[in-house]
LUMKOL-247106 format. One record per atom (N, C-alpha, C): residue in one letter; atom name; x, y, z. Coordinates in steps of 0.05 Angstrom, whole numbers. Layout:
// residues N
resn | name | c1 | c2 | c3
A | CA | X | Y | Z
...
This chain:
// residues 215
resn | name | c1 | c2 | c3
M | N | 1471 | 1925 | 3706
M | CA | 1444 | 1915 | 3710
M | C | 1433 | 1905 | 3683
C | N | 1419 | 1883 | 3683
C | CA | 1406 | 1872 | 3659
C | C | 1376 | 1875 | 3664
H | N | 1363 | 1892 | 3648
H | CA | 1335 | 1898 | 3653
H | C | 1316 | 1878 | 3640
S | N | 1324 | 1864 | 3619
S | CA | 1308 | 1842 | 3608
S | C | 1326 | 1828 | 3588
I | N | 1317 | 1804 | 3579
I | CA | 1333 | 1788 | 3561
I | C | 1314 | 1777 | 3539
A | N | 1326 | 1767 | 3518
A | CA | 1311 | 1752 | 3497
A | C | 1323 | 1724 | 3495
M | N | 1305 | 1704 | 3490
M | CA | 1314 | 1677 | 3487
M | C | 1299 | 1665 | 3463
L | N | 1314 | 1661 | 3440
L | CA | 1301 | 1654 | 3415
L | C | 1310 | 1627 | 3404
A | N | 1332 | 1616 | 3414
A | CA | 1344 | 1592 | 3403
A | C | 1325 | 1568 | 3404
D | N | 1327 | 1550 | 3384
D | CA | 1312 | 1525 | 3384
D | C | 1322 | 1507 | 3406
V | N | 1304 | 1491 | 3417
V | CA | 1311 | 1474 | 3440
V | C | 1333 | 1454 | 3432
N | N | 1333 | 1444 | 3407
N | CA | 1353 | 1425 | 3399
N | C | 1381 | 1437 | 3399
D | N | 1382 | 1463 | 3390
D | CA | 1407 | 1477 | 3390
D | C | 1417 | 1482 | 3419
I | N | 1399 | 1488 | 3437
I | CA | 1407 | 1492 | 3465
I | C | 1416 | 1466 | 3477
M | N | 1403 | 1444 | 3471
M | CA | 1410 | 1418 | 3482
M | C | 1439 | 1411 | 3474
K | N | 1445 | 1417 | 3448
K | CA | 1472 | 1411 | 3438
K | C | 1493 | 1430 | 3449
Q | N | 1487 | 1455 | 3448
Q | CA | 1506 | 1476 | 3456
Q | C | 1514 | 1473 | 3485
F | N | 1495 | 1468 | 3503
F | CA | 1501 | 1467 | 3531
F | C | 1503 | 1438 | 3541
R | N | 1504 | 1419 | 3523
R | CA | 1508 | 1391 | 3529
R | C | 1489 | 1380 | 3550
I | N | 1463 | 1385 | 3545
I | CA | 1442 | 1377 | 3564
I | C | 1437 | 1347 | 3563
D | N | 1436 | 1335 | 3586
D | CA | 1430 | 1307 | 3589
D | C | 1400 | 1302 | 3590
R | N | 1385 | 1320 | 3602
R | CA | 1357 | 1316 | 3605
R | C | 1342 | 1342 | 3605
L | N | 1321 | 1343 | 3588
L | CA | 1304 | 1367 | 3585
L | C | 1280 | 1364 | 3604
L | N | 1277 | 1384 | 3621
L | CA | 1253 | 1385 | 3639
L | C | 1233 | 1405 | 3629
S | N | 1243 | 1429 | 3621
S | CA | 1225 | 1450 | 3611
S | C | 1241 | 1470 | 3596
Y | N | 1230 | 1481 | 3574
Y | CA | 1244 | 1502 | 3559
Y | C | 1223 | 1516 | 3541
S | N | 1225 | 1543 | 3541
S | CA | 1207 | 1559 | 3524
S | C | 1224 | 1576 | 3505
S | N | 1219 | 1575 | 3479
S | CA | 1234 | 1590 | 3459
S | C | 1217 | 1613 | 3449
N | N | 1228 | 1628 | 3429
N | CA | 1215 | 1650 | 3416
N | C | 1204 | 1670 | 3437
R | N | 1221 | 1677 | 3456
R | CA | 1214 | 1696 | 3476
R | C | 1230 | 1722 | 3472
Y | N | 1217 | 1742 | 3461
Y | CA | 1231 | 1766 | 3452
Y | C | 1238 | 1785 | 3475
E | N | 1223 | 1783 | 3497
E | CA | 1231 | 1798 | 3521
E | C | 1222 | 1784 | 3546
V | N | 1241 | 1776 | 3562
V | CA | 1236 | 1763 | 3588
V | C | 1244 | 1783 | 3610
K | N | 1226 | 1789 | 3628
K | CA | 1231 | 1808 | 3649
K | C | 1235 | 1795 | 3676
P | N | 1248 | 1809 | 3694
P | CA | 1250 | 1798 | 3722
P | C | 1223 | 1790 | 3733
T | N | 1224 | 1769 | 3748
T | CA | 1201 | 1755 | 3761
T | C | 1187 | 1736 | 3742
E | N | 1193 | 1737 | 3715
E | CA | 1183 | 1718 | 3697
E | C | 1201 | 1693 | 3696
S | N | 1193 | 1672 | 3682
S | CA | 1209 | 1648 | 3682
S | C | 1231 | 1650 | 3661
V | N | 1254 | 1639 | 3667
V | CA | 1276 | 1637 | 3649
V | C | 1287 | 1609 | 3648
S | N | 1299 | 1601 | 3626
S | CA | 1311 | 1574 | 3625
S | C | 1338 | 1575 | 3638
A | N | 1345 | 1554 | 3651
A | CA | 1372 | 1553 | 3664
A | C | 1383 | 1524 | 3662
V | N | 1409 | 1522 | 3660
V | CA | 1423 | 1497 | 3659
V | C | 1435 | 1492 | 3687
M | N | 1431 | 1468 | 3698
M | CA | 1441 | 1462 | 3725
M | C | 1450 | 1433 | 3725
M | N | 1465 | 1425 | 3746
M | CA | 1474 | 1398 | 3750
M | C | 1458 | 1387 | 3774
N | N | 1448 | 1362 | 3771
N | CA | 1434 | 1349 | 3794
N | C | 1454 | 1332 | 3809
K | N | 1444 | 1319 | 3830
K | CA | 1462 | 1303 | 3848
K | C | 1473 | 1278 | 3834
K | N | 1460 | 1270 | 3812
K | CA | 1469 | 1247 | 3797
K | C | 1490 | 1254 | 3776
G | N | 1496 | 1280 | 3774
G | CA | 1516 | 1288 | 3754
G | C | 1504 | 1293 | 3727
E | N | 1477 | 1294 | 3725
E | CA | 1464 | 1300 | 3700
E | C | 1462 | 1330 | 3696
R | N | 1465 | 1338 | 3671
R | CA | 1461 | 1367 | 3665
R | C | 1432 | 1370 | 3655
L | N | 1417 | 1387 | 3669
L | CA | 1389 | 1391 | 3664
L | C | 1383 | 1419 | 3653
L | N | 1362 | 1420 | 3637
L | CA | 1352 | 1446 | 3628
L | C | 1323 | 1449 | 3639
D | N | 1319 | 1470 | 3654
D | CA | 1293 | 1473 | 3667
D | C | 1286 | 1502 | 3668
E | N | 1262 | 1508 | 3678
E | CA | 1252 | 1536 | 3681
E | C | 1253 | 1545 | 3710
F | N | 1262 | 1569 | 3714
F | CA | 1264 | 1581 | 3741
F | C | 1251 | 1608 | 3741
R | N | 1241 | 1617 | 3763
R | CA | 1232 | 1645 | 3766
R | C | 1257 | 1663 | 3767
W | N | 1258 | 1684 | 3750
W | CA | 1281 | 1702 | 3750
W | C | 1278 | 1721 | 3774
G | N | 1293 | 1716 | 3794
G | CA | 1292 | 1731 | 3819
G | C | 1295 | 1712 | 3842
L | N | 1320 | 1710 | 3852
L | CA | 1326 | 1691 | 3873
L | C | 1310 | 1697 | 3898
M | N | 1297 | 1677 | 3910
M | CA | 1280 | 1681 | 3933
M | C | 1288 | 1661 | 3955
P | N | 1313 | 1662 | 3964
P | CA | 1320 | 1644 | 3987
P | C | 1305 | 1653 | 4012
F | N | 1300 | 1634 | 4030
F | CA | 1284 | 1640 | 4054
F | C | 1297 | 1661 | 4072
W | N | 1324 | 1666 | 4068
W | CA | 1338 | 1684 | 4086
W | C | 1344 | 1711 | 4073
A | N | 1334 | 1716 | 4049
A | CA | 1341 | 1742 | 4036
A | C | 1318 | 1752 | 4019
K | N | 1320 | 1778 | 4012
K | CA | 1299 | 1789 | 3995
K | C | 1303 | 1781 | 3966
D | N | 1283 | 1785 | 3951
D | CA | 1283 | 1778 | 3922
D | C | 1307 | 1791 | 3909
A | N | 1323 | 1776 | 3893
A | CA | 1347 | 1787 | 3880
A | C | 1347 | 1778 | 3851
V | N | 1346 | 1797 | 3833
V | CA | 1346 | 1792 | 3804
V | C | 1374 | 1788 | 3794
C | N | 1392 | 1807 | 3801
C | CA | 1420 | 1806 | 3792
C | C | 1438 | 1810 | 3816
G | N | 1461 | 1796 | 3816
G | CA | 1480 | 1799 | 3838
G | C | 1507 | 1807 | 3827
E | N | 1518 | 1828 | 3838
E | CA | 1545 | 1837 | 3829
E | C | 1566 | 1819 | 3841
R | N | 1585 | 1812 | 3824
R | CA | 1606 | 1792 | 3831
R | C | 1619 | 1797 | 3858
D | N | 1630 | 1821 | 3862
D | CA | 1645 | 1826 | 3887
D | C | 1627 | 1824 | 3911
S | N | 1602 | 1833 | 3909
S | CA | 1583 | 1832 | 3931
S | C | 1576 | 1803 | 3938
I | N | 1571 | 1787 | 3918
I | CA | 1564 | 1759 | 3923
I | C | 1587 | 1744 | 3936
F | N | 1611 | 1747 | 3926
F | CA | 1633 | 1731 | 3937
F | C | 1644 | 1742 | 3963
S | N | 1635 | 1765 | 3971
S | CA | 1644 | 1776 | 3997
S | C | 1622 | 1773 | 4018
N | N | 1599 | 1761 | 4011
N | CA | 1576 | 1758 | 4029
N | C | 1574 | 1729 | 4038
H | N | 1579 | 1724 | 4063
H | CA | 1580 | 1696 | 4073
H | C | 1553 | 1682 | 4070
V | N | 1531 | 1696 | 4069
V | CA | 1505 | 1683 | 4067
V | C | 1501 | 1669 | 4039
F | N | 1517 | 1677 | 4020
F | CA | 1515 | 1664 | 3993
F | C | 1535 | 1641 | 3990
E | N | 1550 | 1635 | 4011
E | CA | 1571 | 1614 | 4008
E | C | 1560 | 1587 | 3999
R | N | 1539 | 1578 | 4012
R | CA | 1527 | 1552 | 4005
R | C | 1518 | 1551 | 3976
I | N | 1504 | 1572 | 3967
I | CA | 1494 | 1573 | 3940
I | C | 1516 | 1574 | 3920
V | N | 1537 | 1590 | 3925
V | CA | 1559 | 1592 | 3907
V | C | 1574 | 1565 | 3904
R | N | 1576 | 1550 | 3926
R | CA | 1590 | 1524 | 3926
R | C | 1574 | 1503 | 3911
K | N | 1547 | 1503 | 3915
K | CA | 1532 | 1480 | 3906
K | C | 1510 | 1485 | 3886
Q | N | 1502 | 1510 | 3882
Q | CA | 1478 | 1516 | 3867
Q | C | 1483 | 1537 | 3845
R | N | 1502 | 1530 | 3828
R | CA | 1509 | 1548 | 3805
R | C | 1493 | 1538 | 3780
C | N | 1487 | 1557 | 3764
C | CA | 1473 | 1551 | 3739
C | C | 1482 | 1569 | 3717
I | N | 1473 | 1563 | 3693
I | CA | 1478 | 1581 | 3670
I | C | 1452 | 1587 | 3656
I | N | 1448 | 1612 | 3650
I | CA | 1423 | 1621 | 3638
I | C | 1428 | 1627 | 3608
P | N | 1418 | 1610 | 3590
P | CA | 1421 | 1615 | 3561
P | C | 1407 | 1641 | 3553
C | N | 1419 | 1655 | 3534
C | CA | 1409 | 1681 | 3527
C | C | 1415 | 1688 | 3498
S | N | 1397 | 1700 | 3484
S | CA | 1402 | 1710 | 3456
S | C | 1412 | 1739 | 3456
S | N | 1401 | 1755 | 3474
S | CA | 1410 | 1783 | 3477
S | C | 1399 | 1793 | 3503
F | N | 1411 | 1815 | 3512
F | CA | 1401 | 1828 | 3537
F | C | 1397 | 1858 | 3532
Y | N | 1380 | 1870 | 3548
Y | CA | 1373 | 1898 | 3544
Y | C | 1380 | 1914 | 3569
V | N | 1389 | 1938 | 3564
V | CA | 1394 | 1957 | 3586
V | C | 1379 | 1983 | 3579
S | N | 1365 | 1995 | 3598
S | CA | 1351 | 2020 | 3593
S | C | 1363 | 2042 | 3609
V | N | 1363 | 2066 | 3597
V | CA | 1373 | 2090 | 3610
V | C | 1351 | 2111 | 3608
T | N | 1342 | 2122 | 3631
T | CA | 1321 | 2142 | 3631
T | C | 1332 | 2170 | 3637
E | N | 1326 | 2189 | 3620
E | CA | 1333 | 2217 | 3625
E | C | 1308 | 2233 | 3622
G | N | 1299 | 2246 | 3644
G | CA | 1274 | 2260 | 3644
G | C | 1251 | 2241 | 3639
K | N | 1235 | 2247 | 3618
K | CA | 1213 | 2230 | 3611
K | C | 1219 | 2209 | 3589
E | N | 1244 | 2210 | 3580
E | CA | 1252 | 2193 | 3558
E | C | 1268 | 2169 | 3568
T | N | 1261 | 2145 | 3559
T | CA | 1275 | 2120 | 3565
T | C | 1287 | 2109 | 3540
Q | N | 1313 | 2105 | 3539
Q | CA | 1327 | 2094 | 3516
Q | C | 1336 | 2065 | 3522
W | N | 1328 | 2047 | 3504
W | CA | 1335 | 2019 | 3507
W | C | 1358 | 2012 | 3488
T | N | 1377 | 1996 | 3498
T | CA | 1399 | 1986 | 3481
T | C | 1400 | 1956 | 3483
R | N | 1403 | 1943 | 3460
R | CA | 1404 | 1913 | 3459
R | C | 1433 | 1905 | 3455
F | N | 1442 | 1885 | 3470
F | CA | 1470 | 1875 | 3468
F | C | 1469 | 1846 | 3460
K | N | 1486 | 1839 | 3440
K | CA | 1488 | 1811 | 3430
K | C | 1517 | 1803 | 3429
M | N | 1521 | 1777 | 3430
M | CA | 1546 | 1766 | 3422
M | C | 1546 | 1762 | 3392
R | N | 1568 | 1768 | 3379
R | CA | 1569 | 1766 | 3350
R | C | 1564 | 1737 | 3341
S | N | 1572 | 1718 | 3357
S | CA | 1569 | 1690 | 3350
S | C | 1542 | 1677 | 3355
G | N | 1525 | 1691 | 3370
G | CA | 1499 | 1681 | 3375
G | C | 1493 | 1676 | 3405
T | N | 1478 | 1654 | 3410
T | CA | 1470 | 1647 | 3437
T | C | 1493 | 1645 | 3456
F | N | 1489 | 1656 | 3480
F | CA | 1510 | 1655 | 3500
F | C | 1499 | 1647 | 3527
G | N | 1516 | 1642 | 3546
G | CA | 1507 | 1634 | 3573
G | C | 1516 | 1654 | 3594
I | N | 1498 | 1661 | 3612
I | CA | 1504 | 1679 | 3634
I | C | 1507 | 1663 | 3660
A | N | 1528 | 1668 | 3675
A | CA | 1531 | 1655 | 3701
A | C | 1508 | 1662 | 3720
G | N | 1498 | 1642 | 3734
G | CA | 1476 | 1648 | 3753
G | C | 1478 | 1630 | 3777
L | N | 1461 | 1636 | 3796
L | CA | 1457 | 1620 | 3820
L | C | 1427 | 1613 | 3823
Y | N | 1421 | 1590 | 3835
Y | CA | 1393 | 1583 | 3838
Y | C | 1388 | 1572 | 3866
D | N | 1363 | 1571 | 3873
D | CA | 1354 | 1560 | 3899
D | C | 1328 | 1546 | 3895
V | N | 1324 | 1524 | 3909
V | CA | 1299 | 1509 | 3908
V | C | 1289 | 1504 | 3936
W | N | 1265 | 1512 | 3942
W | CA | 1254 | 1508 | 3969
W | C | 1224 | 1507 | 3969
Q | N | 1212 | 1497 | 3990
Q | CA | 1183 | 1494 | 3991
Q | C | 1170 | 1521 | 3999
A | N | 1149 | 1528 | 3985
A | CA | 1133 | 1552 | 3992
A | C | 1121 | 1548 | 4020
P | N | 1114 | 1571 | 4033
P | CA | 1103 | 1569 | 4060
P | C | 1078 | 1550 | 4061
S | N | 1064 | 1548 | 4039
S | CA | 1040 | 1531 | 4039
S | C | 1048 | 1501 | 4041
G | N | 1073 | 1495 | 4033
G | CA | 1083 | 1468 | 4033
G | C | 1073 | 1452 | 4009
Q | N | 1058 | 1464 | 3992
Q | CA | 1047 | 1450 | 3969
Q | C | 1060 | 1457 | 3943
E | N | 1078 | 1476 | 3943
E | CA | 1091 | 1485 | 3918
E | C | 1121 | 1487 | 3922
E | N | 1136 | 1478 | 3903
E | CA | 1165 | 1480 | 3903
E | C | 1173 | 1506 | 3889
M | N | 1188 | 1523 | 3903
M | CA | 1197 | 1548 | 3891
M | C | 1225 | 1544 | 3879
R | N | 1226 | 1549 | 3853
R | CA | 1251 | 1546 | 3838
R | C | 1258 | 1574 | 3827
T | N | 1279 | 1586 | 3838
T | CA | 1286 | 1614 | 3831
T | C | 1315 | 1616 | 3824
C | N | 1322 | 1637 | 3809
C | CA | 1350 | 1641 | 3802
C | C | 1356 | 1670 | 3799
M | N | 1382 | 1676 | 3798
M | CA | 1391 | 1704 | 3793
M | C | 1415 | 1703 | 3774
M | N | 1419 | 1725 | 3760
M | CA | 1442 | 1728 | 3742
M | C | 1464 | 1742 | 3757
L | N | 1489 | 1736 | 3750
L | CA | 1512 | 1749 | 3762
L | C | 1523 | 1769 | 3744
M | N | 1531 | 1792 | 3755
M | CA | 1541 | 1815 | 3741
M | C | 1571 | 1818 | 3746
T | N | 1585 | 1829 | 3726
T | CA | 1613 | 1836 | 3729
T | C | 1616 | 1865 | 3719
D | N | 1641 | 1875 | 3720
D | CA | 1646 | 1902 | 3710
D | C | 1640 | 1903 | 3680
A | N | 1628 | 1926 | 3671
A | CA | 1622 | 1929 | 3643
A | C | 1646 | 1932 | 3626
N | N | 1646 | 1921 | 3602
N | CA | 1667 | 1927 | 3583
N | C | 1661 | 1953 | 3569
S | N | 1678 | 1960 | 3549
S | CA | 1674 | 1987 | 3537
S | C | 1650 | 1988 | 3519
V | N | 1638 | 1966 | 3512
V | CA | 1613 | 1966 | 3496
V | C | 1589 | 1973 | 3514
V | N | 1589 | 1962 | 3538
V | CA | 1566 | 1966 | 3556
V | C | 1569 | 1990 | 3574
S | N | 1594 | 1998 | 3580
S | CA | 1599 | 2019 | 3601
S | C | 1586 | 2046 | 3595
P | N | 1581 | 2054 | 3569
P | CA | 1567 | 2079 | 3565
P | C | 1538 | 2078 | 3576
Y | N | 1528 | 2054 | 3580
Y | CA | 1500 | 2051 | 3588
Y | C | 1497 | 2042 | 3617
H | N | 1516 | 2027 | 3627
H | CA | 1515 | 2017 | 3655
H | C | 1543 | 2009 | 3664
R | N | 1548 | 2010 | 3690
R | CA | 1575 | 2003 | 3699
R | C | 1578 | 1973 | 3703
H | N | 1556 | 1958 | 3702
H | CA | 1558 | 1928 | 3704
H | C | 1545 | 1915 | 3679
M | N | 1553 | 1891 | 3674
M | CA | 1542 | 1875 | 3652
M | C | 1540 | 1846 | 3662
P | N | 1523 | 1829 | 3649
P | CA | 1522 | 1801 | 3656
P | C | 1549 | 1787 | 3653
A | N | 1554 | 1768 | 3670
A | CA | 1579 | 1753 | 3669
A | C | 1575 | 1731 | 3648
I | N | 1584 | 1736 | 3624
I | CA | 1581 | 1717 | 3602
I | C | 1604 | 1697 | 3602
L | N | 1597 | 1671 | 3599
L | CA | 1617 | 1650 | 3601
L | C | 1622 | 1638 | 3574
D | N | 1648 | 1633 | 3567
D | CA | 1654 | 1618 | 3543
D | C | 1652 | 1588 | 3550
Q | N | 1658 | 1571 | 3531
Q | CA | 1653 | 1542 | 3536
Q | C | 1670 | 1531 | 3559
D | N | 1696 | 1538 | 3560
D | CA | 1713 | 1528 | 3581
D | C | 1704 | 1539 | 3608
Q | N | 1697 | 1565 | 3609
Q | CA | 1688 | 1577 | 3634
Q | C | 1661 | 1564 | 3643
A | N | 1644 | 1558 | 3624
A | CA | 1618 | 1545 | 3631
A | C | 1623 | 1518 | 3643
E | N | 1641 | 1502 | 3632
E | CA | 1647 | 1476 | 3643
E | C | 1656 | 1478 | 3672
M | N | 1674 | 1497 | 3678
M | CA | 1684 | 1500 | 3705
M | C | 1662 | 1510 | 3724
W | N | 1645 | 1528 | 3713
W | CA | 1624 | 1540 | 3730
W | C | 1604 | 1519 | 3739
L | N | 1598 | 1500 | 3721
L | CA | 1578 | 1479 | 3728
L | C | 1589 | 1455 | 3743
A | N | 1616 | 1452 | 3742
A | CA | 1628 | 1428 | 3754
A | C | 1622 | 1427 | 3784
P | N | 1608 | 1406 | 3793
P | CA | 1600 | 1405 | 3821
P | C | 1624 | 1402 | 3840
E | N | 1646 | 1391 | 3830
E | CA | 1669 | 1387 | 3848
E | C | 1685 | 1413 | 3851
Q | N | 1679 | 1434 | 3835
Q | CA | 1693 | 1459 | 3837
Q | C | 1682 | 1476 | 3860
R | N | 1698 | 1480 | 3881
R | CA | 1689 | 1495 | 3905
R | C | 1708 | 1518 | 3911
D | N | 1728 | 1522 | 3894
D | CA | 1748 | 1544 | 3899
D | C | 1735 | 1571 | 3892
S | N | 1729 | 1586 | 3913
S | CA | 1715 | 1612 | 3908
S | C | 1732 | 1631 | 3892
R | N | 1758 | 1631 | 3896
R | CA | 1775 | 1649 | 3881
R | C | 1775 | 1642 | 3851
L | N | 1775 | 1617 | 3844
L | CA | 1774 | 1609 | 3816
L | C | 1747 | 1616 | 3805
L | N | 1726 | 1609 | 3819
L | CA | 1699 | 1615 | 3809
L | C | 1695 | 1645 | 3805
R | N | 1705 | 1661 | 3823
R | CA | 1702 | 1690 | 3820
R | C | 1717 | 1699 | 3796
S | N | 1740 | 1687 | 3790
S | CA | 1757 | 1695 | 3767
S | C | 1743 | 1690 | 3741
L | N | 1724 | 1672 | 3740
L | CA | 1709 | 1666 | 3715
L | C | 1691 | 1689 | 3707
L | N | 1683 | 1705 | 3727
L | CA | 1663 | 1726 | 3723
L | C | 1677 | 1752 | 3715
R | N | 1685 | 1754 | 3691
R | CA | 1700 | 1777 | 3681
R | C | 1687 | 1788 | 3656
P | N | 1693 | 1813 | 3649
P | CA | 1680 | 1825 | 3625
P | C | 1688 | 1810 | 3600
V | N | 1669 | 1806 | 3582
V | CA | 1674 | 1793 | 3557
V | C | 1689 | 1812 | 3539
D | N | 1705 | 1801 | 3521
D | CA | 1721 | 1816 | 3502
D | C | 1703 | 1835 | 3486
D | N | 1710 | 1860 | 3484
D | CA | 1694 | 1880 | 3469
D | C | 1688 | 1871 | 3441
L | N | 1707 | 1859 | 3427
L | CA | 1705 | 1852 | 3399
L | C | 1684 | 1830 | 3394
L | N | 1677 | 1816 | 3415
L | CA | 1658 | 1794 | 3412
L | C | 1629 | 1803 | 3415
M | N | 1625 | 1828 | 3421
M | CA | 1598 | 1838 | 3427
M | C | 1590 | 1862 | 3410
V | N | 1564 | 1865 | 3405
V | CA | 1554 | 1887 | 3390
V | C | 1531 | 1900 | 3405
A | N | 1528 | 1926 | 3404
A | CA | 1506 | 1940 | 3416
A | C | 1489 | 1954 | 3395
N | N | 1462 | 1954 | 3399
N | CA | 1444 | 1968 | 3381
N | C | 1425 | 1985 | 3397
V | N | 1426 | 2011 | 3393
V | CA | 1407 | 2029 | 3406
V | C | 1381 | 2027 | 3392
L | N | 1359 | 2022 | 3406
L | CA | 1333 | 2018 | 3394
L | C | 1318 | 2045 | 3392
S | N | 1306 | 2049 | 3370
S | CA | 1291 | 2074 | 3366
S | C | 1264 | 2073 | 3380
S | N | 1254 | 2049 | 3386
S | CA | 1229 | 2046 | 3400
S | C | 1229 | 2019 | 3415
P | N | 1213 | 2016 | 3436
P | CA | 1211 | 1990 | 3450
P | C | 1202 | 1967 | 3432
E | N | 1187 | 1973 | 3411
E | CA | 1177 | 1953 | 3393
E | C | 1200 | 1938 | 3378
E | N | 1223 | 1951 | 3377
E | CA | 1245 | 1938 | 3363
E | C | 1255 | 1913 | 3377
K | N | 1247 | 1909 | 3402
K | CA | 1254 | 1885 | 3416
K | C | 1243 | 1860 | 3403
L | N | 1223 | 1864 | 3386
L | CA | 1210 | 1841 | 3373
L | C | 1226 | 1832 | 3348
D | N | 1248 | 1845 | 3343
D | CA | 1265 | 1838 | 3320
D | C | 1293 | 1836 | 3329
T | N | 1302 | 1812 | 3336
T | CA | 1330 | 1809 | 3346
T | C | 1348 | 1795 | 3326
G | N | 1338 | 1790 | 3302
G | CA | 1355 | 1779 | 3281
G | C | 1361 | 1749 | 3285
S | N | 1379 | 1739 | 3269
S | CA | 1386 | 1710 | 3270
S | C | 1401 | 1703 | 3295
D | N | 1400 | 1677 | 3303
D | CA | 1412 | 1668 | 3328
D | C | 1429 | 1644 | 3322
L | N | 1455 | 1646 | 3326
L | CA | 1474 | 1624 | 3321
L | C | 1487 | 1615 | 3347
S | N | 1501 | 1593 | 3346
S | CA | 1513 | 1582 | 3371
S | C | 1541 | 1593 | 3376
V | N | 1545 | 1604 | 3399
V | CA | 1571 | 1615 | 3407
V | C | 1591 | 1594 | 3415
F | N | 1581 | 1570 | 3423
F | CA | 1599 | 1548 | 3431
F | C | 1604 | 1528 | 3410
A | N | 1593 | 1532 | 3386
A | CA | 1595 | 1511 | 3365
A | C | 1624 | 1508 | 3356
């Protein structure tokens, strides 16, 4: 489970790193983004353009309850997600993510980063009209995979982080092979990641420098 994320990279760096064709919306210098708040996501439109836009973090398809994170095996074994997996995949840029563990009255937060900097998390999105008919609902969810040895002391799942080649395949609209897509969602190499246990929640306001992992 990913309880919150940080997104600090400059928009020009994000445009270059994720090869964005058109910018619709992007917010930087966000030290903590929580579920139900807006997150930036990269998606492909019907014209084959790669777009960067804002989505509500928490998938709200008309046929399912609000979903913030989806575990890989559950998503790919659930037939109701078939359409979204085939056609509505996205990548959520991220500077770091946080996991909390509560014991008694104490909550311990841990921040996880990629050593190389900004990374992309595999996601799914949906776009539909609100019941009022006057507002377009744009929502997304992050996909989880088994935790590597860096994350596993804190949670059994971690975000499905994609390298450049995996990101290209994940976004490719012609890619419909569910077995191949599922294979992309695997734990990232332990050596590429670092964990920092925070002494207080205020430490989320200091995430350090942010470099490009795909450069």
